[in-house]
C-alpha positions as CSV (number, residue, x, y, z in Angstrom):
1,M,-108.1,-43.2,-168.3
2,A,-111.3,-42.8,-170.3
3,I,-112.7,-39.3,-170.5
4,P,-116.1,-39.3,-172.1
5,D,-116.9,-36.2,-174.3
6,A,-113.4,-34.9,-173.7
7,R,-113.0,-31.2,-174.2
8,P,-109.9,-30.6,-176.3
9,W,-107.2,-28.0,-175.6
10,S,-106.9,-25.5,-178.4
11,V,-105.8,-22.0,-179.3
12,S,-109.4,-20.7,-179.1
13,D,-110.3,-22.8,-176.0
14,P,-107.2,-23.7,-174.0
15,F,-109.2,-25.9,-171.6
16,L,-107.2,-27.7,-168.9
17,Y,-108.3,-30.5,-166.7
18,D,-107.4,-30.3,-163.0
19,L,-105.8,-33.5,-161.7
20,T,-105.2,-34.7,-158.1
21,L,-103.4,-37.9,-157.3
22,N,-104.0,-39.3,-153.8
23,L,-101.8,-41.9,-152.2
24,M,-103.9,-44.0,-149.8
25,S,-103.1,-46.5,-147.1
26,G,-106.5,-48.1,-146.5
27,D,-108.8,-45.2,-145.8
28,K,-106.0,-42.9,-144.8
29,L,-104.6,-40.2,-147.1
30,V,-100.8,-40.5,-147.0
31,D,-99.9,-37.9,-149.6
32,A,-101.4,-35.9,-152.5
33,V,-100.2,-34.0,-155.5
34,S,-102.2,-31.7,-157.8
35,G,-101.6,-30.7,-161.4
36,Y,-103.3,-30.3,-164.7
37,F,-103.4,-31.7,-168.2
38,G,-104.8,-30.9,-171.6
39,M,-106.3,-33.2,-174.3
40,R,-105.3,-32.5,-177.9
41,S,-103.9,-34.3,-180.9
42,V,-101.3,-33.4,-183.6
43,E,-101.3,-35.3,-186.8
44,I,-100.0,-35.0,-190.3
45,K,-102.4,-35.6,-193.2
46,G,-101.2,-35.1,-196.7
47,R,-99.2,-31.9,-196.6
48,A,-101.1,-30.5,-193.6
49,I,-100.5,-30.5,-189.8
50,L,-103.8,-30.8,-188.0
51,I,-104.5,-29.9,-184.4
52,N,-107.5,-31.8,-183.1
53,G,-108.2,-32.7,-186.7
54,E,-108.4,-29.0,-187.7
55,P,-106.1,-27.0,-190.0
56,V,-104.9,-24.4,-187.5
57,F,-102.7,-21.8,-189.3
58,Q,-99.7,-21.3,-187.1
59,R,-99.1,-17.6,-186.9
60,L,-95.8,-17.8,-185.0
61,V,-93.2,-15.3,-183.9
62,L,-89.5,-15.8,-183.2
63,D,-89.0,-15.4,-179.4
64,Q,-85.4,-15.5,-178.2
65,G,-86.4,-14.9,-174.5
66,F,-83.9,-12.2,-173.9
67,Y,-84.4,-9.4,-171.3
68,S,-82.5,-6.1,-171.1
69,D,-81.7,-6.6,-167.4
70,G,-81.1,-10.3,-167.1
71,I,-80.4,-11.5,-170.7
72,W,-81.7,-15.1,-170.5
73,T,-83.2,-14.7,-167.0
74,A,-86.7,-13.2,-166.9
75,P,-87.2,-10.7,-164.1
76,S,-90.4,-12.4,-162.9
77,E,-93.1,-14.9,-163.7
78,E,-95.3,-12.0,-164.7
79,A,-92.8,-11.0,-167.4
80,L,-93.0,-14.5,-168.9
81,K,-96.8,-14.3,-169.0
82,R,-96.7,-10.8,-170.4
83,D,-94.5,-11.8,-173.3
84,I,-97.2,-14.2,-174.4
85,L,-99.9,-11.6,-174.0
86,L,-97.9,-9.1,-176.0
87,S,-97.5,-11.6,-178.8
88,Q,-101.2,-12.5,-178.8
89,A,-102.0,-8.8,-178.9
90,A,-100.0,-8.5,-182.1
91,G,-102.1,-11.4,-183.7
92,F,-99.6,-14.2,-183.2
93,N,-100.9,-17.5,-181.8
94,G,-97.6,-19.1,-181.0
95,A,-93.8,-19.0,-181.1
96,R,-90.6,-20.6,-182.0
97,L,-88.8,-20.6,-178.6
98,H,-85.5,-19.7,-180.3
99,Q,-82.1,-21.1,-179.4
100,K,-83.0,-21.3,-175.7
101,V,-84.7,-23.9,-173.4
102,F,-87.4,-21.8,-171.9
103,E,-88.6,-21.8,-168.3
104,P,-91.3,-24.3,-167.3
105,R,-93.4,-21.4,-166.0
106,F,-93.4,-19.9,-169.5
107,L,-94.7,-23.2,-170.8
108,Y,-97.3,-23.2,-168.0
109,W,-98.6,-19.9,-169.2
110,A,-98.6,-21.1,-172.8
111,D,-100.8,-24.0,-171.7
112,K,-103.1,-21.6,-169.8
113,L,-103.3,-19.0,-172.6
114,G,-103.6,-21.2,-175.6
115,Y,-100.2,-20.5,-177.2
116,L,-98.6,-22.9,-179.7
117,I,-94.9,-23.7,-179.0
118,W,-92.1,-25.3,-181.0
119,G,-89.5,-26.4,-178.5
120,E,-85.8,-25.7,-179.4
121,F,-82.3,-26.2,-178.1
122,P,-79.3,-23.8,-178.3
123,N,-76.8,-25.1,-180.8
124,W,-75.0,-21.9,-182.0
125,G,-71.2,-22.4,-182.2
126,L,-71.3,-26.2,-181.6
127,D,-68.3,-28.0,-183.2
128,Y,-70.2,-30.7,-185.0
129,A,-67.0,-32.3,-186.4
130,N,-65.9,-33.0,-182.9
131,K,-67.7,-36.2,-181.9
132,A,-67.1,-35.5,-178.3
133,S,-69.7,-32.7,-178.6
134,H,-72.4,-35.2,-179.5
135,P,-73.1,-37.1,-176.2
136,P,-73.8,-33.9,-174.2
137,V,-76.3,-32.7,-176.8
138,L,-78.1,-36.0,-176.9
139,S,-78.1,-36.2,-173.1
140,E,-79.4,-32.7,-172.6
141,W,-82.0,-32.9,-175.3
142,E,-83.3,-36.1,-173.8
143,E,-83.8,-34.3,-170.5
144,I,-85.6,-31.4,-172.2
145,V,-88.0,-33.7,-174.0
146,H,-88.8,-35.6,-170.8
147,R,-89.2,-32.4,-168.8
148,D,-91.6,-30.8,-171.3
149,Y,-93.3,-33.8,-172.8
150,N,-96.7,-33.2,-171.1
151,H,-97.3,-29.6,-172.1
152,P,-100.2,-29.5,-174.5
153,S,-98.9,-26.1,-175.9
154,I,-95.8,-27.8,-177.4
155,I,-97.0,-29.0,-180.8
156,G,-93.5,-29.8,-182.3
157,W,-89.8,-30.1,-181.7
158,C,-87.0,-28.3,-183.6
159,P,-83.6,-29.1,-181.9
160,F,-81.3,-27.2,-184.4
161,N,-81.2,-23.9,-186.2
162,E,-79.3,-22.9,-189.4
163,T,-76.9,-25.7,-189.3
164,P,-74.0,-26.5,-191.7
165,P,-73.6,-29.8,-193.6
166,A,-71.2,-31.0,-190.8
167,A,-74.2,-31.2,-188.5
168,L,-76.1,-33.8,-190.5
169,P,-74.8,-36.9,-188.5
170,L,-75.7,-35.4,-185.1
171,Q,-79.0,-34.1,-186.5
172,A,-80.0,-37.6,-187.6
173,K,-79.2,-39.0,-184.1
174,V,-81.2,-36.3,-182.4
175,V,-84.2,-36.8,-184.7
176,D,-84.2,-40.6,-184.1
177,L,-83.9,-40.0,-180.4
178,T,-86.8,-37.5,-180.4
179,K,-89.1,-39.8,-182.3
180,R,-88.4,-42.6,-179.8
181,L,-89.1,-40.3,-176.8
182,D,-92.1,-38.7,-178.3
183,P,-94.0,-40.3,-181.2
184,S,-96.9,-37.8,-180.7
185,R,-95.3,-34.7,-182.2
186,P,-93.6,-33.8,-185.5
187,V,-89.9,-33.2,-185.4
188,L,-88.3,-30.6,-187.7
189,E,-84.7,-31.7,-188.1
190,T,-83.3,-28.1,-188.3
191,S,-84.8,-24.8,-188.9
192,G,-83.5,-23.4,-192.2
193,W,-80.3,-24.3,-194.1
194,T,-79.1,-27.9,-194.2
195,H,-81.7,-30.7,-194.2
196,G,-80.4,-34.2,-194.7
197,Y,-82.6,-36.6,-192.6
198,P,-83.6,-39.4,-195.0
199,S,-87.3,-39.5,-194.1
200,P,-88.5,-36.1,-192.9
201,V,-92.1,-35.5,-191.9
202,L,-92.0,-31.7,-192.6
203,L,-89.7,-29.1,-194.0
204,D,-89.1,-25.4,-193.8
205,A,-87.0,-22.5,-195.1
206,H,-85.7,-19.1,-194.0
207,D,-86.2,-16.2,-196.3
208,Y,-85.5,-12.6,-195.5
209,D,-86.3,-11.2,-198.9
210,Q,-87.8,-7.7,-198.2
211,N,-89.5,-7.4,-201.6
212,P,-93.1,-8.8,-201.5
213,E,-93.1,-9.3,-205.2
214,S,-90.0,-11.5,-205.5
215,F,-90.9,-13.2,-202.2
216,G,-94.3,-14.0,-203.7
217,R,-92.9,-15.5,-206.9
218,R,-90.7,-17.8,-204.9
219,W,-93.4,-18.9,-202.5
220,S,-96.4,-19.0,-204.8
221,P,-98.9,-21.9,-204.6
222,E,-97.8,-22.9,-208.2
223,S,-94.3,-23.6,-206.9
224,F,-95.7,-26.4,-204.8
225,E,-97.9,-27.9,-207.6
226,S,-95.2,-29.2,-209.9
227,P,-93.6,-32.1,-208.0
228,L,-89.9,-32.1,-208.4
229,P,-88.3,-35.4,-209.5
230,Q,-86.7,-36.9,-206.5
231,R,-83.1,-36.8,-207.9
232,Y,-83.2,-33.0,-207.6
233,A,-85.1,-32.7,-204.3
234,D,-82.2,-33.5,-202.0
235,N,-84.6,-33.6,-199.1
236,Q,-85.9,-30.1,-199.9
237,T,-89.1,-31.4,-201.4
238,R,-92.2,-29.4,-200.8
239,N,-94.4,-32.5,-200.9
240,L,-94.5,-32.4,-197.1
241,P,-96.0,-30.0,-194.6
242,F,-94.0,-26.8,-195.2
243,F,-93.6,-23.3,-193.7
244,I,-91.3,-20.3,-193.7
245,S,-89.9,-20.5,-190.2
246,E,-88.1,-17.1,-190.4
247,Y,-89.0,-14.1,-192.5
248,G,-89.4,-10.4,-192.2
249,G,-87.1,-9.1,-189.5
250,I,-87.8,-5.5,-190.7
251,G,-85.7,-3.0,-188.8
252,W,-87.2,0.1,-187.3
253,N,-85.8,3.0,-185.2
254,L,-82.3,1.7,-185.6
255,D,-79.4,3.3,-183.7
256,E,-75.9,3.4,-185.3
257,K,-74.9,0.0,-183.9
258,A,-78.1,-1.9,-184.6
259,W,-79.5,-3.7,-187.7
260,G,-82.6,-5.3,-189.2
261,Y,-82.9,-7.3,-192.4
262,G,-82.9,-5.4,-195.7
263,N,-83.2,-1.7,-196.0
264,T,-85.0,0.3,-193.4
265,P,-88.5,1.5,-194.5
266,E,-88.7,5.2,-195.1
267,S,-91.8,5.6,-193.1
268,V,-94.0,3.7,-190.7
269,E,-96.6,3.4,-193.4
270,A,-93.9,1.8,-195.6
271,F,-93.2,-0.6,-192.7
272,Y,-96.8,-1.6,-192.5
273,A,-97.0,-2.1,-196.3
274,R,-93.9,-4.3,-196.4
275,Y,-95.2,-6.3,-193.4
276,E,-98.6,-6.9,-195.0
277,G,-97.1,-7.7,-198.4
278,L,-94.7,-10.3,-197.1
279,T,-97.3,-11.9,-194.7
280,K,-100.0,-11.9,-197.4
281,V,-97.8,-14.1,-199.6
282,L,-97.7,-16.8,-196.9
283,R,-101.4,-16.4,-195.8
284,D,-102.6,-16.8,-199.4
285,N,-100.6,-20.1,-200.0
286,R,-102.7,-23.1,-199.0
287,Y,-99.5,-25.2,-198.9
288,M,-98.1,-23.1,-196.0
289,F,-99.2,-24.4,-192.6
290,G,-97.9,-21.3,-191.0
291,F,-95.2,-18.7,-190.7
292,C,-92.7,-17.4,-188.2
293,Y,-91.9,-13.6,-188.1
294,T,-88.6,-12.4,-186.8
295,Q,-89.1,-11.3,-184.1
296,L,-91.1,-10.5,-180.9
297,T,-88.8,-7.9,-179.3
298,D,-85.6,-6.0,-180.1
299,I,-82.6,-7.7,-178.5
300,E,-79.2,-6.0,-178.1
301,Q,-78.1,-5.1,-181.6
302,E,-81.0,-6.7,-183.4
303,Q,-83.6,-3.9,-183.6
304,N,-86.2,-5.8,-185.7
305,G,-88.7,-6.7,-183.1
306,V,-92.4,-5.8,-183.0
307,Y,-91.7,-4.4,-179.5
308,T,-88.7,-2.7,-178.0
309,Y,-86.3,-4.6,-175.7
310,Q,-88.2,-3.1,-172.8
311,R,-91.5,-4.6,-174.2
312,E,-92.9,-1.2,-175.3
313,P,-94.7,-0.8,-178.6
314,K,-92.5,0.7,-181.3
315,F,-95.6,1.8,-183.4
316,D,-99.3,1.3,-183.5
317,I,-99.6,-2.5,-183.2
318,A,-103.1,-2.6,-184.8
319,P,-101.9,-2.9,-188.5
320,I,-99.6,-5.7,-187.5
321,R,-102.4,-7.6,-185.8
322,A,-104.7,-7.0,-188.7
323,S,-102.2,-8.6,-191.1
324,N,-101.6,-11.6,-188.9
325,I,-105.2,-12.5,-188.1
326,Q,-106.5,-12.3,-191.7
327,P,-108.0,-15.7,-192.8
328,A,-105.4,-18.0,-194.4
329,A,-105.9,-20.1,-197.4
330,Y,-104.6,-23.1,-195.5
331,E,-107.5,-22.8,-193.0
332,S,-110.2,-23.0,-195.7
333,N,-108.4,-25.3,-198.2
334,P,-105.7,-27.3,-196.4
335,P,-103.6,-29.7,-198.6
336,T,-104.8,-32.9,-196.8
337,E,-104.8,-34.8,-200.0
338,A,-101.7,-36.8,-200.9
339,A,-99.0,-35.0,-202.9
340,P,-99.5,-35.5,-206.6
341,A,-97.7,-38.4,-208.3
342,E,-94.4,-37.7,-209.9
343,M,-94.8,-37.0,-213.6
344,N,-92.9,-38.8,-216.3
345,W,-90.6,-36.0,-217.3
346,M,-88.5,-35.9,-220.5
347,V,-85.1,-34.2,-220.0
348,L,-84.5,-31.7,-222.8
349,L,-81.5,-30.1,-221.0
350,G,-80.0,-31.8,-218.0
351,A,-78.5,-30.5,-214.7
352,Q,-75.8,-32.1,-212.6
353,P,-78.3,-34.5,-210.8
354,D,-79.2,-35.9,-214.3
355,G,-75.8,-37.6,-214.6
356,D,-75.0,-38.5,-218.2
357,L,-77.8,-36.2,-219.4
358,A,-76.2,-33.1,-217.8
359,A,-75.7,-30.3,-220.4
360,A,-72.4,-29.3,-221.9
361,W,-72.2,-25.5,-221.5
362,R,-70.2,-22.7,-223.1
363,Y,-69.4,-20.0,-220.5
364,T,-67.6,-16.8,-220.0
365,R,-66.9,-14.5,-217.1
366,E,-66.2,-11.5,-219.4
367,R,-69.2,-9.3,-220.5
368,P,-70.2,-10.5,-224.0
369,A,-71.8,-8.6,-226.9
370,H,-75.3,-7.3,-226.4
371,N,-76.9,-10.1,-228.5
372,W,-75.2,-12.9,-226.6
373,M,-78.5,-14.5,-225.8
374,E,-79.7,-14.8,-229.4
375,P,-79.8,-18.1,-231.3
376,D,-77.4,-17.0,-234.0
377,F,-74.7,-15.7,-231.5
378,D,-71.3,-17.5,-232.0
379,A,-70.0,-18.6,-228.6
380,A,-67.3,-20.9,-230.0
381,G,-64.6,-18.8,-228.3
382,W,-66.1,-19.3,-224.8
383,N,-64.9,-21.8,-222.3
384,E,-66.4,-25.3,-222.0
385,G,-67.7,-26.8,-218.7
386,K,-70.5,-28.7,-217.0
387,G,-72.8,-27.5,-214.3
388,A,-73.1,-26.8,-211.6
389,F,-71.0,-23.7,-211.7
390,G,-70.1,-22.0,-208.5
391,N,-68.3,-21.7,-205.1
392,K,-70.8,-22.3,-202.4
393,D,-70.5,-24.0,-199.0
394,G,-72.8,-26.9,-198.5
395,F,-73.3,-27.5,-202.2
396,N,-69.8,-28.5,-203.3
397,R,-70.9,-32.0,-204.2
398,F,-72.8,-30.5,-207.2
399,I,-70.1,-28.1,-208.4
400,Q,-68.3,-29.3,-211.6
401,T,-66.9,-26.0,-212.8
402,P,-65.6,-23.4,-210.3
403,W,-66.9,-19.9,-210.5
404,R,-65.9,-17.1,-208.1
405,S,-66.4,-13.9,-210.1
406,E,-69.3,-11.5,-210.0
407,N,-70.9,-12.5,-213.3
408,I,-71.2,-15.6,-215.5
409,W,-72.8,-16.1,-218.8
410,L,-73.8,-19.5,-220.1
411,R,-75.0,-21.0,-223.4
412,A,-76.1,-24.5,-224.3
413,I,-77.8,-26.3,-227.2
414,F,-80.5,-29.0,-227.1
415,S,-82.7,-30.7,-229.6
416,Y,-86.5,-30.9,-229.5
417,D,-88.4,-33.4,-231.6
418,G,-91.7,-31.5,-231.6
419,A,-93.6,-33.9,-229.3
420,A,-96.6,-32.3,-227.6
421,F,-96.3,-31.6,-223.9
422,D,-98.7,-30.4,-221.2
423,K,-96.1,-29.1,-218.8
424,A,-92.6,-27.5,-219.1
425,L,-90.6,-27.3,-215.9
426,L,-87.4,-25.3,-215.3
427,V,-85.4,-27.0,-212.5
428,I,-83.0,-24.3,-211.3
429,H,-80.7,-23.6,-208.4
430,Y,-79.4,-20.1,-208.6
431,D,-77.4,-17.7,-206.4
432,D,-77.8,-14.8,-206.9
433,N,-79.9,-13.0,-209.6
434,T,-80.6,-15.0,-212.7
435,T,-82.2,-14.6,-216.1
436,V,-82.8,-17.5,-218.5
437,Y,-83.5,-17.1,-222.2
438,L,-84.8,-19.7,-224.7
439,N,-84.0,-18.8,-228.3
440,G,-83.6,-15.2,-227.2
441,K,-86.9,-14.9,-225.3
442,T,-86.9,-14.6,-221.5
443,I,-88.5,-17.6,-219.8
444,F,-87.3,-16.9,-216.2
445,S,-85.9,-13.9,-214.3
446,R,-85.5,-13.6,-210.5
447,E,-83.5,-11.7,-208.0
448,R,-81.8,-13.0,-204.9
449,W,-81.3,-16.8,-204.6
450,N,-83.1,-20.1,-203.8
451,D,-80.6,-22.4,-202.1
452,A,-81.9,-25.6,-203.7
453,Y,-83.0,-27.1,-207.0
454,E,-86.5,-25.7,-207.5
455,G,-89.1,-26.5,-210.1
456,V,-90.6,-23.5,-211.8
457,D,-93.6,-23.9,-214.2
458,V,-92.5,-22.3,-217.5
459,T,-95.1,-24.0,-219.7
460,D,-96.5,-20.9,-221.5
461,A,-93.1,-19.2,-221.9
462,V,-91.5,-22.4,-223.3
463,R,-94.4,-23.0,-225.7
464,A,-93.9,-19.5,-227.1
465,A,-90.2,-19.9,-227.6
466,I,-89.3,-23.5,-228.4
467,R,-88.7,-24.8,-231.9
468,E,-88.6,-28.2,-233.4
469,G,-84.9,-29.2,-233.9
470,E,-82.1,-27.1,-232.5
471,N,-82.7,-24.8,-229.5
472,H,-80.5,-22.4,-227.6
473,I,-80.5,-21.8,-223.9
474,A,-78.7,-18.7,-222.5
475,V,-78.2,-17.9,-218.8
476,H,-76.9,-14.8,-217.0
477,T,-76.2,-15.1,-213.2
478,W,-74.8,-12.2,-211.3
479,Q,-73.6,-12.1,-207.7
480,S,-74.3,-9.5,-205.0
481,H,-72.8,-11.3,-201.9
482,G,-72.4,-14.8,-200.5
483,G,-71.8,-18.0,-202.5
484,Q,-72.1,-18.4,-206.2
485,F,-74.1,-21.2,-207.8
486,I,-76.0,-21.8,-211.1
487,D,-77.3,-25.1,-212.5
488,M,-80.5,-25.8,-214.4
489,A,-82.5,-28.4,-216.3
490,L,-85.4,-28.1,-218.7
491,L,-88.1,-30.8,-218.6
492,T,-91.4,-31.5,-220.4
493,A,-94.1,-34.0,-219.7
494,K,-97.6,-35.1,-220.6
495,M,-100.1,-35.2,-217.8
496,P,-100.6,-38.7,-216.4
């Protein structure tokens, strides 16, 4: 049906066309049904997701759709509508409808109010190894996509959340099914954790780091501008549209049985400052097409919502709204250009994905002398092993040397022929806190972890520390909780 000068549906103008279908027998009206539809497009261009050809920054909130009196059952249609209005009042323009298939009337109000939606499916506790669990998921997900296909507010699908490696075969089936059912929307294989689909169209990460400084170092624009050689990428490449699909989760007014992420701010002013600091990192990165804050309301023991479980404000909402609605770098400078070509990197020191070029390390789990990182330190008495070092679920295929203690110290030697370079890249997967020294000088230091091989531009630091001939790399990784992992490579390249 041709619609001249079609008026598109958008966040700022959620225009909907009325539609009436008449069934006629000659001139006689036999039956009629009325409805509505919206006109809008979603496309991927370069590393951007465009809505109606425009770079709409997706200011999303995690909405689990729980209610204090009915759990997954809303008390009324008005309550469904009010949740969207509360979210918009806080400066969000959409939501991940998290681990629940939401009511059609919620989607109706999302259409009416101009609210962006990522449709999800509840997968928590699924036994992925049991193939008998796969057909019900495929069948139910097909019904969901068919049911909700025509809602203009749904701009993407995300059928899984925080899945283990065992989920990869089912995830691939569901992605393929979704693409066949709906080629008009992007599909995110799983939100957070284990990505393995061979040809993803977008990717994401979860990061609950509560320190804006370390959060900002990890998600700086520069971290997206040094394309990682594909052998390290393991489908975590940031050369695709990318966003942080869970962050924040800051607890406030916690009772003794409740929790939020990280330490509780000491004052409401500190809460606002942390919220703004974390959100600004994502707003200021042109390679982020959006964010998703955890979460809209408190639910049961999770007291990290913007509102209480009863949908009352926990504090003045104005500073939260001000942080959310600030202009984003993505809106004025979206990465619609193709990702830069892979550079011709020279391996000075290899990691496990480098195969035969992987470094031979000396390592110890006992605290060494204070000058352990210096070039003239004698590590001949340390153990010998190859990276990766660790004990981490989901990354066992990389681990060559087990490490289960709190600390590990590593040393390796490489040769450098003095050739000029334009870029030096540290490719590192660390869990947790890690410092790297080159000839006794610090070239990298971070807290927390990164859950994938990540390229870090260390050009200036390497130039200041490297020597022609023999060079010494020293690494200290120490563990606070969770799995252990450390592996790294050092690469140099001339600009193409």
